[in-house]
DRENKOL-800890 format. One record per residue (C-alpha): residue number from 1; residue in one letter; x, y, z. Coordinates in nm, 3 decimals, decimal comma. Layout:
BEGIN
<rec nr="NUM" rest="A" px="X" py="Y" pz="Z"/>
...
This chain:
BEGIN
<rec nr="1" rest="X" px="0,000" py="0,000" pz="0,000"/>
<rec nr="2" rest="X" px="0,117" py="0,350" pz="-0,081"/>
<rec nr="3" rest="X" px="-0,056" py="0,675" pz="0,015"/>
<rec nr="4" rest="X" px="-0,045" py="1,001" pz="-0,179"/>
<rec nr="5" rest="X" px="-0,081" py="1,329" pz="0,012"/>
<rec nr="6" rest="X" px="-0,177" py="1,634" pz="-0,191"/>
<rec nr="7" rest="X" px="0,036" py="1,921" pz="-0,062"/>
<rec nr="8" rest="X" px="-0,113" py="2,259" pz="0,019"/>
<rec nr="9" rest="X" px="0,116" py="2,552" pz="-0,051"/>
<rec nr="10" rest="X" px="0,140" py="2,902" pz="-0,197"/>
<rec nr="11" rest="X" px="0,416" py="2,809" pz="-0,444"/>
<rec nr="12" rest="X" px="0,672" py="2,933" pz="-0,191"/>
<rec nr="13" rest="X" px="0,613" py="2,744" pz="0,134"/>
<rec nr="14" rest="X" px="0,441" py="2,427" pz="0,246"/>
<rec nr="15" rest="X" px="0,131" py="2,479" pz="0,460"/>
<rec nr="16" rest="X" px="0,113" py="2,313" pz="0,802"/>
<rec nr="17" rest="X" px="-0,209" py="2,131" pz="0,708"/>
<rec nr="18" rest="X" px="0,000" py="1,910" pz="0,479"/>
<rec nr="19" rest="X" px="0,201" py="1,787" pz="0,778"/>
<rec nr="20" rest="X" px="-0,119" py="1,679" pz="0,954"/>
<rec nr="21" rest="X" px="-0,226" py="1,490" pz="0,642"/>
<rec nr="22" rest="X" px="0,113" py="1,317" pz="0,627"/>
<rec nr="23" rest="X" px="0,063" py="1,188" pz="0,982"/>
<rec nr="24" rest="X" px="-0,274" py="1,043" pz="0,882"/>
<rec nr="25" rest="X" px="-0,119" py="0,887" pz="0,571"/>
<rec nr="26" rest="X" px="0,154" py="0,721" pz="0,775"/>
<rec nr="27" rest="X" px="-0,113" py="0,561" pz="0,994"/>
<rec nr="28" rest="X" px="-0,270" py="0,406" pz="0,682"/>
<rec nr="29" rest="X" px="0,039" py="0,190" pz="0,645"/>
<rec nr="30" rest="X" px="0,292" py="0,161" pz="0,365"/>
<rec nr="31" rest="X" px="0,491" py="0,438" pz="0,198"/>
<rec nr="32" rest="X" px="0,384" py="0,802" pz="0,184"/>
<rec nr="33" rest="X" px="0,437" py="1,014" pz="-0,126"/>
<rec nr="34" rest="X" px="0,356" py="1,385" pz="-0,154"/>
<rec nr="35" rest="X" px="0,234" py="1,559" pz="-0,469"/>
<rec nr="36" rest="X" px="0,343" py="1,921" pz="-0,506"/>
<rec nr="37" rest="X" px="0,140" py="2,065" pz="-0,795"/>
<rec nr="38" rest="X" px="0,218" py="2,430" pz="-0,859"/>
<rec nr="39" rest="X" px="0,411" py="2,682" pz="-1,063"/>
<rec nr="40" rest="X" px="0,778" py="2,753" pz="-0,989"/>
<rec nr="41" rest="X" px="0,728" py="2,563" pz="-0,663"/>
<rec nr="42" rest="X" px="1,066" py="2,393" pz="-0,644"/>
<rec nr="43" rest="X" px="1,122" py="2,534" pz="-0,296"/>
<rec nr="44" rest="X" px="0,800" py="2,369" pz="-0,180"/>
<rec nr="45" rest="X" px="0,905" py="2,033" pz="-0,324"/>
<rec nr="46" rest="X" px="1,240" py="2,062" pz="-0,145"/>
<rec nr="47" rest="X" px="1,060" py="2,147" pz="0,178"/>
<rec nr="48" rest="X" px="0,824" py="1,851" pz="0,140"/>
<rec nr="49" rest="X" px="1,122" py="1,620" pz="0,084"/>
<rec nr="50" rest="X" px="1,245" py="1,704" pz="0,435"/>
<rec nr="51" rest="X" px="0,920" py="1,602" pz="0,607"/>
<rec nr="52" rest="X" px="0,972" py="1,299" pz="0,831"/>
<rec nr="53" rest="X" px="0,807" py="0,986" pz="0,697"/>
<rec nr="54" rest="X" px="0,781" py="1,097" pz="0,334"/>
<rec nr="55" rest="X" px="0,960" py="0,860" pz="0,096"/>
<rec nr="56" rest="X" px="0,902" py="1,041" pz="-0,234"/>
<rec nr="57" rest="X" px="0,793" py="1,385" pz="-0,356"/>
<rec nr="58" rest="X" px="0,626" py="1,419" pz="-0,695"/>
<rec nr="59" rest="X" px="0,666" py="1,767" pz="-0,840"/>
<rec nr="60" rest="X" px="0,440" py="1,882" pz="-1,123"/>
<rec nr="61" rest="X" px="0,524" py="2,234" pz="-1,239"/>
<rec nr="62" rest="X" px="0,303" py="2,431" pz="-1,475"/>
<rec nr="63" rest="X" px="0,145" py="2,773" pz="-1,500"/>
<rec nr="64" rest="X" px="-0,189" py="2,591" pz="-1,514"/>
<rec nr="65" rest="X" px="-0,128" py="2,474" pz="-1,156"/>
<rec nr="66" rest="X" px="-0,022" py="2,814" pz="-1,023"/>
<rec nr="67" rest="X" px="-0,349" py="2,896" pz="-0,847"/>
<rec nr="68" rest="X" px="-0,455" py="2,551" pz="-0,736"/>
<rec nr="69" rest="X" px="-0,761" py="2,544" pz="-0,959"/>
<rec nr="70" rest="X" px="-0,957" py="2,233" pz="-0,869"/>
<rec nr="71" rest="X" px="-1,010" py="2,114" pz="-1,228"/>
<rec nr="72" rest="X" px="-0,638" py="2,122" pz="-1,309"/>
<rec nr="73" rest="X" px="-0,515" py="1,977" pz="-0,979"/>
<rec nr="74" rest="X" px="-0,780" py="1,705" pz="-1,001"/>
<rec nr="75" rest="X" px="-0,654" py="1,605" pz="-1,346"/>
<rec nr="76" rest="X" px="-0,299" py="1,588" pz="-1,214"/>
<rec nr="77" rest="X" px="-0,407" py="1,364" pz="-0,925"/>
<rec nr="78" rest="X" px="-0,608" py="1,137" pz="-1,157"/>
<rec nr="79" rest="X" px="-0,301" py="1,086" pz="-1,374"/>
<rec nr="80" rest="X" px="-0,131" py="0,928" pz="-1,071"/>
<rec nr="81" rest="X" px="-0,423" py="0,771" pz="-0,888"/>
<rec nr="82" rest="X" px="-0,384" py="0,415" pz="-1,016"/>
<rec nr="83" rest="X" px="-0,051" py="0,387" pz="-0,830"/>
<rec nr="84" rest="X" px="-0,201" py="0,451" pz="-0,487"/>
<rec nr="85" rest="X" px="-0,426" py="0,283" pz="-0,233"/>
<rec nr="86" rest="X" px="-0,500" py="0,607" pz="-0,045"/>
<rec nr="87" rest="X" px="-0,523" py="0,968" pz="-0,164"/>
<rec nr="88" rest="X" px="-0,535" py="1,219" pz="0,120"/>
<rec nr="89" rest="X" px="-0,622" py="1,588" pz="0,132"/>
<rec nr="90" rest="X" px="-0,637" py="1,821" pz="0,430"/>
<rec nr="91" rest="X" px="-1,001" py="1,910" pz="0,505"/>
<rec nr="92" rest="X" px="-0,947" py="2,275" pz="0,417"/>
<rec nr="93" rest="X" px="-1,123" py="2,492" pz="0,161"/>
<rec nr="94" rest="X" px="-0,876" py="2,373" pz="-0,102"/>
<rec nr="95" rest="X" px="-0,893" py="2,005" pz="-0,009"/>
<rec nr="96" rest="X" px="-1,272" py="2,006" pz="0,010"/>
<rec nr="97" rest="X" px="-1,282" py="2,161" pz="-0,335"/>
<rec nr="98" rest="X" px="-1,057" py="1,908" pz="-0,507"/>
<rec nr="99" rest="X" px="-1,119" py="1,578" pz="-0,324"/>
<rec nr="100" rest="X" px="-1,486" py="1,528" pz="-0,427"/>
<rec nr="101" rest="X" px="-1,391" py="1,576" pz="-0,791"/>
<rec nr="102" rest="X" px="-1,122" py="1,311" pz="-0,761"/>
<rec nr="103" rest="X" px="-1,358" py="1,068" pz="-0,584"/>
<rec nr="104" rest="X" px="-1,631" py="1,121" pz="-0,843"/>
<rec nr="105" rest="X" px="-1,395" py="1,069" pz="-1,137"/>
<rec nr="106" rest="X" px="-1,263" py="0,749" pz="-0,974"/>
<rec nr="107" rest="X" px="-1,620" py="0,639" pz="-0,899"/>
<rec nr="108" rest="X" px="-1,540" py="0,581" pz="-0,530"/>
<rec nr="109" rest="X" px="-1,692" py="0,708" pz="-0,209"/>
<rec nr="110" rest="X" px="-1,508" py="0,986" pz="-0,029"/>
<rec nr="111" rest="X" px="-1,433" py="0,946" pz="0,343"/>
<rec nr="112" rest="X" px="-1,461" py="1,300" pz="0,477"/>
<rec nr="113" rest="X" px="-1,321" py="1,481" pz="0,780"/>
<rec nr="114" rest="X" px="-1,132" py="1,182" pz="0,921"/>
<rec nr="115" rest="X" px="-1,009" py="1,228" pz="1,279"/>
<rec nr="116" rest="X" px="-0,865" py="0,880" pz="1,340"/>
<rec nr="117" rest="X" px="-0,728" py="0,592" pz="1,135"/>
<rec nr="118" rest="X" px="-0,830" py="0,259" pz="1,288"/>
<rec nr="119" rest="X" px="-0,686" py="0,047" pz="1,007"/>
<rec nr="120" rest="X" px="-0,602" py="0,094" pz="0,638"/>
<rec nr="121" rest="X" px="-0,971" py="0,061" pz="0,545"/>
<rec nr="122" rest="X" px="-1,146" py="0,187" pz="0,861"/>
<rec nr="123" rest="X" px="-1,167" py="0,546" pz="0,978"/>
<rec nr="124" rest="X" px="-1,345" py="0,760" pz="1,236"/>
<rec nr="125" rest="X" px="-1,515" py="1,089" pz="1,159"/>
<rec nr="126" rest="X" px="-1,741" py="1,324" pz="1,358"/>
<rec nr="127" rest="X" px="-2,110" py="1,359" pz="1,268"/>
<rec nr="128" rest="X" px="-2,394" py="1,567" pz="1,413"/>
<rec nr="129" rest="X" px="-2,161" py="1,862" pz="1,479"/>
<rec nr="130" rest="X" px="-1,920" py="1,635" pz="1,663"/>
<rec nr="131" rest="X" px="-2,178" py="1,491" pz="1,902"/>
<rec nr="132" rest="X" px="-2,127" py="1,141" pz="1,760"/>
<rec nr="133" rest="X" px="-1,837" py="0,961" pz="1,599"/>
<rec nr="134" rest="X" px="-1,901" py="0,740" pz="1,296"/>
<rec nr="135" rest="X" px="-1,672" py="0,447" pz="1,216"/>
<rec nr="136" rest="X" px="-1,653" py="0,416" pz="0,837"/>
<rec nr="137" rest="X" px="-1,512" py="0,117" pz="0,650"/>
<rec nr="138" rest="X" px="-1,429" py="0,159" pz="0,284"/>
<rec nr="139" rest="X" px="-1,404" py="-0,132" pz="0,041"/>
<rec nr="140" rest="X" px="-1,293" py="0,090" pz="-0,248"/>
<rec nr="141" rest="X" px="-0,963" py="-0,001" pz="-0,411"/>
<rec nr="142" rest="X" px="-0,856" py="0,363" pz="-0,392"/>
<rec nr="143" rest="X" px="-0,962" py="0,550" pz="-0,080"/>
<rec nr="144" rest="X" px="-1,008" py="0,925" pz="-0,118"/>
<rec nr="145" rest="X" px="-0,986" py="1,089" pz="0,224"/>
<rec nr="146" rest="X" px="-1,005" py="1,438" pz="0,368"/>
<rec nr="147" rest="X" px="-0,827" py="1,477" pz="0,702"/>
<rec nr="148" rest="X" px="-0,946" py="1,703" pz="0,983"/>
<rec nr="149" rest="X" px="-0,616" py="1,863" pz="1,073"/>
<rec nr="150" rest="X" px="-0,701" py="1,903" pz="1,442"/>
<rec nr="151" rest="X" px="-0,727" py="1,524" pz="1,472"/>
<rec nr="152" rest="X" px="-0,362" py="1,455" pz="1,388"/>
<rec nr="153" rest="X" px="-0,037" py="1,601" pz="1,515"/>
<rec nr="154" rest="X" px="0,176" py="1,749" pz="1,237"/>
<rec nr="155" rest="X" px="0,460" py="1,535" pz="1,108"/>
<rec nr="156" rest="X" px="0,807" py="1,669" pz="1,180"/>
<rec nr="157" rest="X" px="0,901" py="1,926" pz="0,916"/>
<rec nr="158" rest="X" px="1,263" py="1,809" pz="0,918"/>
<rec nr="159" rest="X" px="1,440" py="1,477" pz="0,939"/>
<rec nr="160" rest="X" px="1,330" py="1,331" pz="0,610"/>
<rec nr="161" rest="X" px="1,534" py="1,289" pz="0,292"/>
<rec nr="162" rest="X" px="1,286" py="1,193" pz="0,021"/>
<rec nr="163" rest="X" px="1,373" py="1,186" pz="-0,346"/>
<rec nr="164" rest="X" px="1,207" py="1,449" pz="-0,565"/>
<rec nr="165" rest="X" px="1,068" py="1,322" pz="-0,895"/>
<rec nr="166" rest="X" px="0,972" py="1,577" pz="-1,159"/>
<rec nr="167" rest="X" px="0,649" py="1,495" pz="-1,346"/>
<rec nr="168" rest="X" px="0,505" py="1,616" pz="-1,672"/>
<rec nr="169" rest="X" px="0,213" py="1,841" pz="-1,584"/>
<rec nr="170" rest="X" px="-0,124" py="1,760" pz="-1,737"/>
<rec nr="171" rest="X" px="-0,277" py="1,998" pz="-1,989"/>
<rec nr="172" rest="X" px="-0,480" py="2,284" pz="-1,848"/>
<rec nr="173" rest="X" px="-0,858" py="2,258" pz="-1,858"/>
<rec nr="174" rest="X" px="-1,011" py="2,466" pz="-2,136"/>
<rec nr="175" rest="X" px="-1,328" py="2,510" pz="-1,931"/>
<rec nr="176" rest="X" px="-1,187" py="2,732" pz="-1,658"/>
<rec nr="177" rest="X" px="-0,975" py="3,046" pz="-1,643"/>
<rec nr="178" rest="X" px="-0,823" py="3,220" pz="-1,342"/>
<rec nr="179" rest="X" px="-0,925" py="3,585" pz="-1,352"/>
<rec nr="180" rest="X" px="-0,780" py="3,718" pz="-1,029"/>
<rec nr="181" rest="X" px="-0,755" py="3,681" pz="-0,655"/>
<rec nr="182" rest="X" px="-0,744" py="3,898" pz="-0,348"/>
<rec nr="183" rest="X" px="-0,540" py="3,775" pz="-0,053"/>
<rec nr="184" rest="X" px="-0,639" py="3,899" pz="0,291"/>
<rec nr="185" rest="X" px="-0,328" py="4,030" pz="0,468"/>
<rec nr="186" rest="X" px="-0,298" py="3,961" pz="0,837"/>
<rec nr="187" rest="X" px="-0,004" py="4,020" pz="1,069"/>
<rec nr="188" rest="X" px="-0,146" py="3,772" pz="1,318"/>
<rec nr="189" rest="X" px="-0,098" py="3,394" pz="1,318"/>
<rec nr="190" rest="X" px="-0,316" py="3,197" pz="1,074"/>
<rec nr="191" rest="X" px="-0,631" py="3,090" pz="1,256"/>
<rec nr="192" rest="X" px="-0,613" py="2,715" pz="1,196"/>
<rec nr="193" rest="X" px="-0,248" py="2,689" pz="1,304"/>
<rec nr="194" rest="X" px="-0,244" py="2,946" pz="1,587"/>
<rec nr="195" rest="X" px="-0,145" py="2,830" pz="1,936"/>
<rec nr="196" rest="X" px="-0,362" py="3,098" pz="2,101"/>
<rec nr="197" rest="X" px="-0,695" py="3,231" pz="1,974"/>
<rec nr="198" rest="X" px="-0,912" py="3,507" pz="2,118"/>
<rec nr="199" rest="X" px="-1,268" py="3,502" pz="1,981"/>
<rec nr="200" rest="X" px="-1,559" py="3,741" pz="2,020"/>
<rec nr="201" rest="X" px="-1,932" py="3,693" pz="1,987"/>
<rec nr="202" rest="X" px="-2,245" py="3,889" pz="1,911"/>
<rec nr="203" rest="X" px="-2,249" py="4,030" pz="2,266"/>
<rec nr="204" rest="X" px="-1,981" py="4,279" pz="2,160"/>
<rec nr="205" rest="X" px="-2,253" py="4,473" pz="1,981"/>
<rec nr="206" rest="X" px="-2,060" py="4,632" pz="1,694"/>
<rec nr="207" rest="X" px="-1,748" py="4,598" pz="1,483"/>
<rec nr="208" rest="X" px="-1,599" py="4,900" pz="1,663"/>
<rec nr="209" rest="X" px="-1,649" py="4,742" pz="2,005"/>
<rec nr="210" rest="X" px="-1,524" py="4,408" pz="1,872"/>
<rec nr="211" rest="X" px="-1,192" py="4,563" pz="1,772"/>
<rec nr="212" rest="X" px="-1,174" py="4,787" pz="2,078"/>
<rec nr="213" rest="X" px="-1,220" py="4,502" pz="2,326"/>
<rec nr="214" rest="X" px="-1,075" py="4,195" pz="2,155"/>
<rec nr="215" rest="X" px="-0,768" py="4,343" pz="1,982"/>
<rec nr="216" rest="X" px="-0,577" py="4,452" pz="2,296"/>
<rec nr="217" rest="X" px="-0,616" py="4,106" pz="2,451"/>
<rec nr="218" rest="X" px="-0,505" py="3,933" pz="2,131"/>
<rec nr="219" rest="X" px="-0,207" py="4,170" pz="2,112"/>
<rec nr="220" rest="X" px="-0,103" py="4,089" pz="2,470"/>
<rec nr="221" rest="X" px="-0,125" py="3,715" pz="2,409"/>
<rec nr="222" rest="X" px="0,021" py="3,717" pz="2,057"/>
<rec nr="223" rest="X" px="-0,300" py="3,549" pz="1,949"/>
<rec nr="224" rest="X" px="-0,502" py="3,503" pz="1,634"/>
<rec nr="225" rest="X" px="-0,848" py="3,660" pz="1,636"/>
<rec nr="226" rest="X" px="-1,165" py="3,459" pz="1,579"/>
<rec nr="227" rest="X" px="-1,539" py="3,515" pz="1,590"/>
<rec nr="228" rest="X" px="-1,864" py="3,327" pz="1,626"/>
<rec nr="229" rest="X" px="-2,095" py="3,289" pz="1,328"/>
<rec nr="230" rest="X" px="-2,339" py="3,532" pz="1,488"/>
<rec nr="231" rest="X" px="-2,067" py="3,798" pz="1,511"/>
<rec nr="232" rest="X" px="-1,963" py="3,740" pz="1,149"/>
<rec nr="233" rest="X" px="-2,324" py="3,747" pz="1,025"/>
<rec nr="234" rest="X" px="-2,376" py="4,075" pz="1,211"/>
<rec nr="235" rest="X" px="-2,075" py="4,225" pz="1,035"/>
<rec nr="236" rest="X" px="-1,860" py="4,260" pz="1,345"/>
<rec nr="237" rest="X" px="-1,576" py="4,048" pz="1,204"/>
<rec nr="238" rest="X" px="-1,466" py="3,924" pz="0,860"/>
<rec nr="239" rest="X" px="-1,574" py="3,584" pz="0,727"/>
<rec nr="240" rest="X" px="-1,228" py="3,431" pz="0,749"/>
<rec nr="241" rest="X" px="-1,232" py="3,477" pz="1,128"/>
<rec nr="242" rest="X" px="-1,535" py="3,252" pz="1,174"/>
<rec nr="243" rest="X" px="-1,479" py="2,953" pz="1,401"/>
<rec nr="244" rest="X" px="-1,734" py="2,673" pz="1,391"/>
<rec nr="245" rest="X" px="-1,889" py="2,395" pz="1,192"/>
<rec nr="246" rest="X" px="-1,940" py="2,620" pz="0,890"/>
<rec nr="247" rest="X" px="-1,622" py="2,817" pz="0,958"/>
<rec nr="248" rest="X" px="-1,277" py="2,699" pz="1,062"/>
<rec nr="249" rest="X" px="-1,207" py="2,403" pz="1,288"/>
<rec nr="250" rest="X" px="-0,938" py="2,496" pz="1,541"/>
<rec nr="251" rest="X" px="-0,760" py="2,327" pz="1,830"/>
<rec nr="252" rest="X" px="-0,514" py="2,578" pz="1,981"/>
<rec nr="253" rest="X" px="-0,333" py="2,543" pz="2,312"/>
<rec nr="254" rest="X" px="-0,551" py="2,827" pz="2,450"/>
<rec nr="255" rest="X" px="-0,893" py="2,943" pz="2,329"/>
<rec nr="256" rest="X" px="-1,047" py="3,252" pz="2,490"/>
<rec nr="257" rest="X" px="-1,418" py="3,301" pz="2,413"/>
<rec nr="258" rest="X" px="-1,549" py="3,649" pz="2,493"/>
<rec nr="259" rest="X" px="-1,925" py="3,704" pz="2,481"/>
<rec nr="260" rest="X" px="-1,986" py="3,377" pz="2,293"/>
<rec nr="261" rest="X" px="-2,290" py="3,181" pz="2,408"/>
<rec nr="262" rest="X" px="-2,158" py="2,851" pz="2,278"/>
<rec nr="263" rest="X" px="-2,414" py="2,739" pz="2,020"/>
<rec nr="264" rest="X" px="-2,351" py="2,386" pz="1,896"/>
<rec nr="265" rest="X" px="-2,226" py="2,522" pz="1,563"/>
<rec nr="266" rest="X" px="-1,948" py="2,712" pz="1,739"/>
<rec nr="267" rest="X" px="-1,860" py="2,438" pz="1,986"/>
<rec nr="268" rest="X" px="-1,808" py="2,195" pz="1,697"/>
<rec nr="269" rest="X" px="-1,526" py="2,416" pz="1,573"/>
<rec nr="270" rest="X" px="-1,329" py="2,472" pz="1,894"/>
<rec nr="271" rest="X" px="-1,411" py="2,214" pz="2,161"/>
<rec nr="272" rest="X" px="-1,088" py="2,022" pz="2,095"/>
<rec nr="273" rest="X" px="-0,883" py="2,321" pz="2,216"/>
<rec nr="274" rest="X" px="-0,642" py="2,220" pz="2,493"/>
<rec nr="275" rest="X" px="-0,754" py="2,495" pz="2,738"/>
<rec nr="276" rest="X" px="-1,080" py="2,687" pz="2,693"/>
<rec nr="277" rest="X" px="-1,149" py="3,011" pz="2,881"/>
<rec nr="278" rest="X" px="-1,501" py="3,157" pz="2,862"/>
<rec nr="279" rest="X" px="-1,609" py="3,506" pz="2,964"/>
<rec nr="280" rest="X" px="-1,986" py="3,556" pz="2,961"/>
<rec nr="281" rest="X" px="-2,236" py="3,725" pz="3,190"/>
<rec nr="282" rest="X" px="-2,498" py="3,454" pz="3,126"/>
<rec nr="283" rest="X" px="-2,440" py="3,179" pz="3,380"/>
<rec nr="284" rest="X" px="-2,647" py="2,938" pz="3,167"/>
<rec nr="285" rest="X" px="-2,443" py="2,989" pz="2,848"/>
<rec nr="286" rest="X" px="-2,356" py="2,651" pz="2,689"/>
<rec nr="287" rest="X" px="-1,994" py="2,763" pz="2,645"/>
<rec nr="288" rest="X" px="-1,940" py="2,701" pz="3,017"/>
<rec nr="289" rest="X" px="-2,011" py="2,329" pz="2,965"/>
<rec nr="290" rest="X" px="-1,689" py="2,288" pz="2,766"/>
<rec nr="291" rest="X" px="-1,478" py="2,559" pz="2,933"/>
<rec nr="292" rest="X" px="-1,184" py="2,469" pz="3,155"/>
<rec nr="293" rest="X" px="-1,209" py="2,814" pz="3,314"/>
<rec nr="294" rest="X" px="-1,529" py="3,016" pz="3,317"/>
<rec nr="295" rest="X" px="-1,574" py="3,377" pz="3,429"/>
<rec nr="296" rest="X" px="-1,932" py="3,496" pz="3,478"/>
<rec nr="297" rest="X" px="-1,881" py="3,866" pz="3,417"/>
<rec nr="298" rest="X" px="-1,950" py="4,156" pz="3,183"/>
<rec nr="299" rest="X" px="-1,689" py="4,123" pz="2,909"/>
<rec nr="300" rest="X" px="-1,666" py="4,502" pz="2,869"/>
<rec nr="301" rest="X" px="-1,530" py="4,514" pz="3,225"/>
<rec nr="302" rest="X" px="-1,355" py="4,180" pz="3,254"/>
<rec nr="303" rest="X" px="-1,153" py="4,184" pz="2,931"/>
<rec nr="304" rest="X" px="-0,993" py="4,529" pz="2,987"/>
<rec nr="305" rest="X" px="-0,911" py="4,422" pz="3,345"/>
<rec nr="306" rest="X" px="-0,749" py="4,106" pz="3,209"/>
<rec nr="307" rest="X" px="-0,547" py="4,308" pz="2,959"/>
<rec nr="308" rest="X" px="-0,431" py="4,542" pz="3,235"/>
<rec nr="309" rest="X" px="-0,324" py="4,246" pz="3,449"/>
<rec nr="310" rest="X" px="-0,121" py="4,078" pz="3,174"/>
């Protein structure tokens, strides 16, 4: 058995989510290969070759692969698929975009959001917003899997010495064209890989108050900033800050929830955090049921006091 991990990158550096997927692939048994499909991404291929546990890196370089368009990356994966028993993607926006196309073209069922590998053909995944765990057994010859990154520790980024094999890139799809992209710039850690996250909820009341109250605490802690769906829907915070079932799944060392009630949608996205601190004036808020430390207080008083004490 050999597993193929589809690397996530920006053509310059390898994203941490790939390391989590490598760990899952190693647990499937057999060798682990990594596909780096991009444009002028030689540095990424070299970086992937150093990842512990990786035995080979396949590097496909083409302008058609520059932006990670699902149609083109899917075609590149399909050209290799027959050589592998498992094809793994991180369960990110990119992975969730490409993996279903690959599974459909291979006429196999996709195993989504895997959090544990029980055996090469049996996996565990959360259902009902994480309130139940399903054990899924796949009889498909090629198993297409998306990996919930919070379920697996990242593989060591160094220590490996895999060979890099250069592939011929597949022809670009004539049905799709990349017109442009806008990258959100953020000086803070990326939400899904941050060790500390400070999140705010609808109780903050406005985008101005959100920034006024949450930003100083995040600055003190060197934290990423997150938000509940209610806060995002109300326009208090941008979409890419949303934590939850329909946002980003996170598992930092410390998660501080300020004015978040703890609806099941939000809890599904952060309850695997190592330490959860909740600040809410509602003693009955569901967030307290998962919090390691709970403070029943007005966040507009408590958070500035916490900042002053740090």
